[in-house]
ROVO-636617 format. One record per residue (C-alpha): residue number from 1; y, x, z. Coordinates in Angstrom, 1 decimal. Layout:
residues N
PT  NUM  Y  X  Z
...
END
This chain:
residues 476
PT  1  -23.6  5.5  -10.5
PT  2  -22.5  2.5  -8.4
PT  3  -23.4  -0.8  -10.0
PT  4  -21.4  -3.5  -8.3
PT  5  -21.5  -6.3  -10.8
PT  6  -21.7  -9.2  -8.3
PT  7  -19.1  -11.0  -6.3
PT  8  -19.2  -11.8  -2.6
PT  9  -18.7  -15.6  -2.3
PT  10  -19.6  -17.9  0.5
PT  11  -21.5  -15.2  2.4
PT  12  -23.8  -14.0  -0.4
PT  13  -23.6  -11.8  -3.4
PT  14  -23.6  -13.8  -6.6
PT  15  -23.5  -13.2  -10.3
PT  16  -20.3  -13.8  -12.2
PT  17  -20.0  -17.0  -14.2
PT  18  -19.7  -14.9  -17.4
PT  19  -20.6  -11.3  -17.9
PT  20  -17.7  -8.9  -18.4
PT  21  -18.3  -5.4  -17.2
PT  22  -15.6  -2.8  -16.4
PT  23  -16.2  0.9  -15.9
PT  24  -14.8  2.7  -12.9
PT  25  -13.6  6.2  -13.8
PT  26  -13.6  9.3  -11.5
PT  27  -10.1  10.7  -12.2
PT  28  -11.1  14.2  -11.3
PT  29  -13.6  14.5  -14.2
PT  30  -12.9  11.4  -16.3
PT  31  -16.6  10.4  -16.0
PT  32  -17.9  6.9  -15.3
PT  33  -18.7  6.7  -11.6
PT  34  -19.4  2.9  -11.3
PT  35  -19.3  -0.5  -12.9
PT  36  -18.0  -3.8  -11.7
PT  37  -17.7  -7.2  -13.3
PT  38  -14.3  -8.8  -14.1
PT  39  -14.0  -12.3  -12.8
PT  40  -12.9  -15.5  -14.5
PT  41  -11.1  -18.7  -13.5
PT  42  -14.5  -20.2  -12.7
PT  43  -15.3  -17.4  -10.2
PT  44  -11.9  -17.9  -8.6
PT  45  -12.6  -21.6  -8.3
PT  46  -15.9  -20.9  -6.5
PT  47  -14.4  -18.4  -4.1
PT  48  -11.4  -20.6  -3.3
PT  49  -13.6  -23.6  -2.7
PT  50  -15.7  -21.6  -0.3
PT  51  -12.7  -20.4  1.6
PT  52  -11.2  -23.9  1.8
PT  53  -14.5  -25.3  3.2
PT  54  -14.8  -22.4  5.7
PT  55  -11.2  -22.9  6.9
PT  56  -12.2  -26.3  8.5
PT  57  -14.4  -24.6  11.1
PT  58  -13.0  -21.1  11.3
PT  59  -9.5  -22.3  12.0
PT  60  -10.9  -23.9  15.2
PT  61  -12.4  -20.6  16.5
PT  62  -11.0  -19.5  19.8
PT  63  -9.0  -16.3  20.2
PT  64  -11.9  -14.9  22.2
PT  65  -14.3  -15.6  19.3
PT  66  -12.0  -13.9  16.8
PT  67  -11.6  -10.9  19.1
PT  68  -15.4  -10.6  19.4
PT  69  -15.7  -10.7  15.5
PT  70  -13.1  -8.0  15.1
PT  71  -14.9  -5.8  17.7
PT  72  -18.1  -6.1  15.6
PT  73  -16.2  -5.2  12.5
PT  74  -14.8  -2.1  14.1
PT  75  -18.3  -1.0  15.2
PT  76  -19.8  -1.5  11.7
PT  77  -16.8  0.2  10.0
PT  78  -17.3  3.2  12.3
PT  79  -20.9  3.4  11.2
PT  80  -20.0  3.2  7.5
PT  81  -16.9  5.4  7.8
PT  82  -18.3  8.2  5.7
PT  83  -19.3  5.8  2.9
PT  84  -15.7  4.4  2.8
PT  85  -14.2  7.8  2.6
PT  86  -16.6  9.0  -0.2
PT  87  -15.9  5.9  -2.2
PT  88  -12.2  6.5  -2.0
PT  89  -12.6  10.1  -3.1
PT  90  -14.7  9.0  -6.1
PT  91  -12.6  6.1  -7.3
PT  92  -9.0  7.4  -6.9
PT  93  -9.4  11.1  -6.5
PT  94  -8.2  11.5  -2.9
PT  95  -9.0  15.0  -1.6
PT  96  -11.9  14.9  0.8
PT  97  -9.8  15.7  3.8
PT  98  -7.2  13.0  2.9
PT  99  -9.9  10.4  2.2
PT  100  -11.5  11.1  5.6
PT  101  -8.5  11.7  7.8
PT  102  -5.9  9.3  6.3
PT  103  -7.3  6.9  3.8
PT  104  -10.5  5.7  5.5
PT  105  -8.8  6.1  8.9
PT  106  -6.0  3.8  8.0
PT  107  -8.4  0.9  7.4
PT  108  -10.0  1.3  10.7
PT  109  -6.7  1.6  12.5
PT  110  -5.4  -1.7  11.1
PT  111  -8.5  -3.6  12.3
PT  112  -8.2  -2.0  15.7
PT  113  -4.5  -2.8  15.9
PT  114  -5.1  -6.5  14.9
PT  115  -7.6  -6.7  17.8
PT  116  -5.1  -5.1  20.1
PT  117  -2.4  -7.6  19.1
PT  118  -4.7  -10.6  19.4
PT  119  -5.3  -9.9  23.1
PT  120  -1.7  -10.9  24.0
PT  121  -0.3  -12.8  21.0
PT  122  1.4  -16.0  21.9
PT  123  0.2  -18.8  19.6
PT  124  2.0  -21.4  21.7
PT  125  5.4  -21.7  23.3
PT  126  6.7  -24.3  25.8
PT  127  10.2  -25.6  25.4
PT  128  10.6  -28.0  28.2
PT  129  8.7  -31.1  27.3
PT  130  8.1  -29.8  23.8
PT  131  5.6  -27.3  22.4
PT  132  5.8  -25.0  19.5
PT  133  2.5  -23.8  18.1
PT  134  1.6  -21.3  15.5
PT  135  -1.3  -22.4  13.3
PT  136  -3.2  -20.6  10.5
PT  137  -1.7  -21.3  7.1
PT  138  -5.0  -21.8  5.3
PT  139  -6.6  -20.1  2.3
PT  140  -5.0  -16.7  1.5
PT  141  -5.2  -14.8  -1.8
PT  142  -5.1  -11.1  -1.1
PT  143  -4.3  -8.9  -4.1
PT  144  -4.4  -5.2  -3.4
PT  145  -3.6  -1.9  -5.2
PT  146  -5.5  1.3  -5.9
PT  147  -3.3  4.0  -4.2
PT  148  -4.3  3.3  -0.6
PT  149  -7.2  1.0  -1.3
PT  150  -8.8  0.3  2.1
PT  151  -5.5  0.7  4.0
PT  152  -4.0  -2.2  2.0
PT  153  -7.2  -4.3  2.2
PT  154  -7.5  -3.9  6.0
PT  155  -3.8  -4.5  6.7
PT  156  -4.2  -7.9  5.1
PT  157  -7.7  -8.9  6.0
PT  158  -7.4  -8.0  9.7
PT  159  -4.5  -10.4  10.4
PT  160  -6.1  -13.1  8.3
PT  161  -9.2  -13.0  10.4
PT  162  -7.1  -12.7  13.6
PT  163  -5.0  -15.7  12.9
PT  164  -7.9  -18.0  11.9
PT  165  -7.3  -18.1  8.1
PT  166  -9.8  -17.6  5.3
PT  167  -9.4  -15.6  2.2
PT  168  -10.2  -14.4  -1.3
PT  169  -9.7  -10.7  -2.0
PT  170  -9.0  -9.2  -5.4
PT  171  -8.9  -5.5  -5.1
PT  172  -7.7  -3.2  -7.9
PT  173  -10.2  -3.0  -10.7
PT  174  -9.2  0.7  -10.9
PT  175  -10.5  1.5  -7.4
PT  176  -12.9  -1.2  -6.4
PT  177  -15.8  0.7  -4.9
PT  178  -14.4  1.0  -1.4
PT  179  -13.6  -2.8  -1.4
PT  180  -17.3  -3.6  -2.0
PT  181  -18.3  -1.4  0.9
PT  182  -15.6  -3.2  3.0
PT  183  -17.2  -6.5  2.0
PT  184  -20.6  -5.2  3.1
PT  185  -19.1  -4.2  6.5
PT  186  -17.7  -7.7  7.1
PT  187  -21.0  -9.2  6.1
PT  188  -23.0  -7.0  8.5
PT  189  -20.5  -7.7  11.2
PT  190  -21.2  -11.5  10.9
PT  191  -18.1  -12.9  9.3
PT  192  -19.0  -16.5  8.7
PT  193  -19.8  -17.6  5.1
PT  194  -16.7  -18.5  3.1
PT  195  -14.2  -16.9  5.5
PT  196  -14.1  -13.7  3.4
PT  197  -14.7  -13.7  -0.4
PT  198  -14.4  -10.9  -2.9
PT  199  -13.8  -11.4  -6.6
PT  200  -13.2  -8.3  -8.7
PT  201  -11.0  -8.6  -11.8
PT  202  -7.7  -7.6  -13.4
PT  203  -4.3  -9.0  -12.7
PT  204  -4.0  -11.0  -15.9
PT  205  -7.3  -12.8  -15.1
PT  206  -8.2  -13.1  -11.4
PT  207  -4.7  -12.3  -10.1
PT  208  -3.1  -15.0  -12.2
PT  209  -5.8  -17.6  -11.4
PT  210  -5.4  -16.9  -7.6
PT  211  -1.6  -17.1  -7.6
PT  212  -1.6  -20.4  -9.6
PT  213  -4.5  -22.0  -7.7
PT  214  -3.5  -25.3  -6.0
PT  215  -5.8  -24.7  -3.1
PT  216  -4.4  -21.3  -2.2
PT  217  -1.8  -21.6  0.5
PT  218  -0.5  -18.0  0.5
PT  219  -0.5  -15.0  -1.8
PT  220  -0.2  -11.6  -0.3
PT  221  0.4  -9.0  -3.0
PT  222  0.9  -5.2  -2.9
PT  223  1.7  -3.4  -6.1
PT  224  4.4  -3.0  -8.7
PT  225  7.7  -4.9  -8.7
PT  226  6.9  -6.1  -12.2
PT  227  3.6  -7.6  -11.3
PT  228  5.1  -9.0  -8.1
PT  229  7.7  -11.0  -10.0
PT  230  5.0  -12.5  -12.2
PT  231  2.9  -13.6  -9.2
PT  232  6.0  -15.2  -7.7
PT  233  6.6  -17.1  -10.9
PT  234  2.9  -18.2  -11.1
PT  235  3.0  -19.4  -7.4
PT  236  6.3  -21.3  -7.7
PT  237  4.9  -24.6  -9.1
PT  238  2.7  -25.1  -6.1
PT  239  5.3  -23.9  -3.6
PT  240  2.9  -21.6  -1.9
PT  241  4.0  -18.8  0.3
PT  242  4.3  -15.4  -1.4
PT  243  4.6  -12.1  0.5
PT  244  5.0  -8.9  -1.4
PT  245  5.1  -5.2  -0.7
PT  246  6.3  -3.7  -4.0
PT  247  7.8  -0.5  -5.3
PT  248  10.1  2.1  -3.8
PT  249  12.5  4.9  -4.7
PT  250  13.1  6.1  -1.2
PT  251  16.0  8.4  -0.3
PT  252  15.6  11.4  2.0
PT  253  19.1  12.4  3.3
PT  254  19.2  16.0  4.5
PT  255  22.4  16.3  6.4
PT  256  24.1  19.7  6.5
PT  257  23.3  20.4  10.2
PT  258  19.5  20.1  9.6
PT  259  17.3  23.1  9.3
PT  260  17.4  23.0  5.5
PT  261  14.2  25.0  4.7
PT  262  12.1  23.1  7.3
PT  263  13.5  19.7  6.2
PT  264  13.0  20.3  2.5
PT  265  9.5  21.7  2.8
PT  266  8.5  18.7  5.0
PT  267  10.1  16.2  2.5
PT  268  8.5  17.9  -0.5
PT  269  5.1  18.0  1.0
PT  270  5.4  14.4  1.9
PT  271  6.3  13.7  -1.7
PT  272  3.2  15.6  -3.0
PT  273  0.9  13.9  -0.5
PT  274  -1.6  11.5  -2.1
PT  275  -0.4  13.0  -5.5
PT  276  2.9  11.1  -5.0
PT  277  1.1  7.8  -5.3
PT  278  2.7  6.2  -2.3
PT  279  5.3  3.4  -2.5
PT  280  7.2  4.8  0.4
PT  281  7.2  8.4  -0.8
PT  282  10.6  10.3  -0.3
PT  283  11.2  10.7  -4.0
PT  284  15.0  11.2  -3.9
PT  285  16.1  14.1  -1.8
PT  286  19.8  14.1  -1.1
PT  287  21.2  17.5  -0.3
PT  288  24.8  18.6  0.4
PT  289  26.2  20.2  -2.8
PT  290  26.7  23.6  -0.9
PT  291  23.0  23.7  0.0
PT  292  21.3  22.8  -3.2
PT  293  20.3  26.3  -4.1
PT  294  18.7  26.8  -0.7
PT  295  16.9  23.4  -1.1
PT  296  15.6  24.4  -4.5
PT  297  14.1  27.6  -3.1
PT  298  12.4  25.7  -0.3
PT  299  11.1  23.0  -2.6
PT  300  9.5  25.8  -4.7
PT  301  7.9  27.2  -1.6
PT  302  6.4  23.8  -0.8
PT  303  5.1  23.4  -4.4
PT  304  3.4  26.8  -4.2
PT  305  1.6  25.7  -1.0
PT  306  -0.1  22.8  -2.8
PT  307  -3.7  23.4  -3.9
PT  308  -4.5  21.2  -6.9
PT  309  -8.1  20.8  -7.8
PT  310  -11.5  19.2  -7.2
PT  311  -11.2  16.5  -4.5
PT  312  -14.6  17.5  -3.2
PT  313  -13.4  20.9  -2.3
PT  314  -12.0  20.9  1.2
PT  315  -9.4  23.5  0.2
PT  316  -7.8  21.0  -2.2
PT  317  -4.6  19.4  -0.9
PT  318  -3.7  17.4  -4.0
PT  319  -6.1  15.6  -6.3
PT  320  -5.5  13.9  -9.7
PT  321  -3.6  10.9  -10.5
PT  322  -5.7  7.8  -10.6
PT  323  -6.0  7.1  -14.3
PT  324  -5.2  8.0  -17.8
PT  325  -2.5  5.3  -17.8
PT  326  -0.9  6.8  -14.7
PT  327  -1.2  10.3  -16.1
PT  328  0.6  9.3  -19.4
PT  329  3.3  7.5  -17.4
PT  330  4.1  10.4  -15.2
PT  331  4.1  12.9  -18.1
PT  332  6.5  10.6  -20.0
PT  333  8.9  10.4  -17.1
PT  334  8.8  14.2  -16.6
PT  335  9.7  14.5  -20.3
PT  336  12.5  12.0  -19.8
PT  337  13.9  14.0  -16.9
PT  338  14.0  17.1  -19.1
PT  339  15.5  15.2  -22.0
PT  340  18.3  13.7  -19.8
PT  341  19.3  17.1  -18.6
PT  342  17.8  17.4  -15.1
PT  343  17.2  21.0  -14.0
PT  344  13.4  21.6  -13.9
PT  345  12.9  23.8  -10.9
PT  346  9.1  24.0  -11.0
PT  347  6.1  22.2  -12.4
PT  348  6.7  20.2  -15.6
PT  349  4.5  18.9  -18.4
PT  350  0.8  19.4  -18.7
PT  351  -2.0  20.1  -16.3
PT  352  -1.9  22.9  -13.8
PT  353  -3.3  26.2  -15.0
PT  354  -7.1  26.4  -15.1
PT  355  -7.6  22.6  -15.2
PT  356  -8.7  21.3  -18.6
PT  357  -9.9  17.8  -17.7
PT  358  -9.1  15.2  -15.1
PT  359  -5.8  13.5  -14.6
PT  360  -4.2  16.5  -12.7
PT  361  -0.5  17.1  -12.8
PT  362  1.8  19.9  -11.6
PT  363  3.8  19.4  -8.4
PT  364  7.2  19.0  -10.0
PT  365  10.8  19.4  -8.8
PT  366  14.0  18.5  -10.6
PT  367  17.4  19.4  -9.3
PT  368  21.0  18.7  -10.3
PT  369  19.9  15.1  -10.8
PT  370  22.4  12.3  -11.2
PT  371  21.5  9.1  -9.5
PT  372  21.9  7.3  -12.9
PT  373  19.1  9.4  -14.5
PT  374  15.8  7.7  -15.2
PT  375  13.9  10.0  -12.8
PT  376  16.2  8.8  -10.1
PT  377  16.0  5.1  -10.9
PT  378  12.4  4.5  -11.8
PT  379  9.4  4.8  -9.4
PT  380  7.4  7.6  -11.0
PT  381  4.4  7.3  -8.7
PT  382  3.5  10.9  -9.1
PT  383  4.3  14.2  -7.4
PT  384  7.8  14.4  -8.8
PT  385  10.7  15.2  -6.5
PT  386  14.3  14.9  -7.5
PT  387  17.1  16.7  -5.7
PT  388  20.4  14.9  -5.9
PT  389  23.6  16.6  -4.6
PT  390  26.2  14.8  -2.5
PT  391  29.6  15.7  -1.1
PT  392  30.1  13.8  2.1
PT  393  28.0  11.8  4.5
PT  394  29.5  8.5  3.2
PT  395  28.6  9.7  -0.4
PT  396  25.0  10.4  0.7
PT  397  24.7  6.9  2.2
PT  398  26.2  5.3  -1.0
PT  399  23.7  7.2  -3.2
PT  400  20.8  6.3  -0.9
PT  401  21.6  2.6  -1.2
PT  402  22.3  2.7  -4.9
PT  403  18.9  1.6  -5.9
PT  404  17.1  -1.7  -6.7
PT  405  14.5  -0.8  -4.0
PT  406  14.6  -0.7  -0.2
PT  407  11.2  0.1  1.1
PT  408  11.8  3.3  3.1
PT  409  14.4  5.9  3.9
PT  410  14.4  9.3  5.6
PT  411  17.1  11.2  7.5
PT  412  17.1  14.8  8.6
PT  413  19.7  16.1  11.1
PT  414  20.1  18.5  14.0
PT  415  22.2  15.8  15.7
PT  416  20.1  12.9  16.7
PT  417  23.0  10.6  17.3
PT  418  24.3  11.3  13.8
PT  419  20.8  10.7  12.3
PT  420  20.6  7.4  14.1
PT  421  24.0  6.4  12.8
PT  422  23.0  7.2  9.2
PT  423  19.6  5.5  9.6
PT  424  21.3  2.2  10.5
PT  425  23.3  2.3  7.3
PT  426  20.3  2.8  5.0
PT  427  19.2  -0.5  3.4
PT  428  15.5  -0.2  3.8
PT  429  12.7  -1.8  5.8
PT  430  11.5  1.5  7.3
PT  431  13.6  4.6  8.1
PT  432  12.1  7.8  9.5
PT  433  14.2  10.4  11.5
PT  434  13.3  14.1  11.4
PT  435  9.7  13.6  10.3
PT  436  8.8  10.9  12.8
PT  437  6.0  8.6  11.7
PT  438  5.0  5.3  13.3
PT  439  1.5  3.9  13.7
PT  440  -0.1  0.6  12.6
PT  441  1.9  -1.3  15.2
PT  442  5.2  -0.6  13.4
PT  443  6.2  -3.2  10.8
PT  444  6.0  -2.2  7.1
PT  445  7.8  -3.8  4.3
PT  446  11.0  -3.6  2.3
PT  447  14.5  -4.9  1.3
PT  448  15.6  -6.0  -2.1
PT  449  13.1  -5.5  -5.0
PT  450  10.7  -3.7  -2.6
PT  451  9.4  -7.1  -1.5
PT  452  9.5  -9.6  1.3
PT  453  7.6  -10.2  4.6
PT  454  6.2  -7.5  6.8
PT  455  2.7  -6.1  7.4
PT  456  1.1  -4.1  10.2
PT  457  0.8  -5.0  13.9
PT  458  2.2  -8.1  15.5
PT  459  4.7  -8.5  12.6
PT  460  1.8  -8.7  10.2
PT  461  0.6  -11.9  11.8
PT  462  3.8  -13.9  11.0
PT  463  3.2  -14.6  7.4
PT  464  -0.3  -16.1  7.9
PT  465  1.0  -18.6  10.5
PT  466  2.7  -22.0  10.1
PT  467  5.1  -23.1  12.8
PT  468  4.6  -26.6  14.2
PT  469  6.9  -28.3  16.7
PT  470  5.2  -31.0  18.8
PT  471  8.0  -32.9  20.4
PT  472  7.3  -34.8  23.6
PT  473  4.1  -32.9  24.1
PT  474  4.5  -32.8  27.9
PT  475  5.9  -36.3  28.3
PT  476  4.1  -38.3  30.9
END
């Protein structure tokens, strides 16, 4: 049992202003694995005040000082790597191998990449006698989700530290254990008091208080589109900057000249990865009408490769959904797909055979799906793949772009030039060709209702900086 009922404010762990305890549930067995406190407006006020005060000095740190700090964080993170991975396994059900190799690894990668970018980043530009400078924006509110908990924390915290800003982090109350360990890492690494603050809580409480707070200069939010719109509304009266990485319903166009079996299996396995709880998951597989039967058979093969079970077992490749709420939502959307006439190829309602507790679901594939169906429009956030037939390349592109979202897209083709042409026509912030995958230096973010701004690498610095033109700077 992890008892994390204090908040990290101004360099120390402090009791909340008022007691309100929240249980953290292990989704693999539905047992309480930890407890945290939910913060209040008063806790947010304390944390923001600490960040505002710390900004006065930290914003003056040199690039060399910030680089040295990031190096220490990398060292401490490496020492606590196993603790981070174990916390993620317990709080959100990530299989042990996924927690170690991907989830915890992503957090470390973002810190290392921020350090790499900082070595050559141009904070000043000369324009004749004038100078343009990029200055830290100020106090940043970071609101992060449960599906890739440390990944999303690190890809925000690292550029905040690198650019000279200060922050208050509100991690998801569903998966907060790894965030507390992350705070311990920063403390041990010597992050100055007030530069990083952590207040646990829910969106309606702490999230709202942060997004409305007059002394917060920027809100960086990752989560649902519904919550993102509320945050933007809350932030509007104070005209603070809001950056958002929101939902997705990403198309995966498999062109007729691709190796259908290979492309379908790759796409389906990607969909089942992290139990489908990734905003950029390739959830809509577009297949030429003449190849749908072959695609269905390959998708079944992929589903049969998935080992659903205890995340502690290294043989497990897919763990549970994160919560009862998420389980009920996914079950409801599977039922909706059946009701609306989609062809259930495999999976379906209920837990996999042999699992009687935990929020486990079956890898599910629907076919003969019309793009107007609910399962093709709504982000399910579970291991549910829909196969949509198309007739021509232009038809596939039209269907791919017929969505409110625009986070990611995927193209599979035996002709690279053709794949490149199609990739350019997909309205999304990130498009992968033939299974390629970029690293933490590649910008991540979306078009349309998938959000605004970009994270990761050098592009991830931009939103945390203000642009100042100093005219006549070099005049003598």
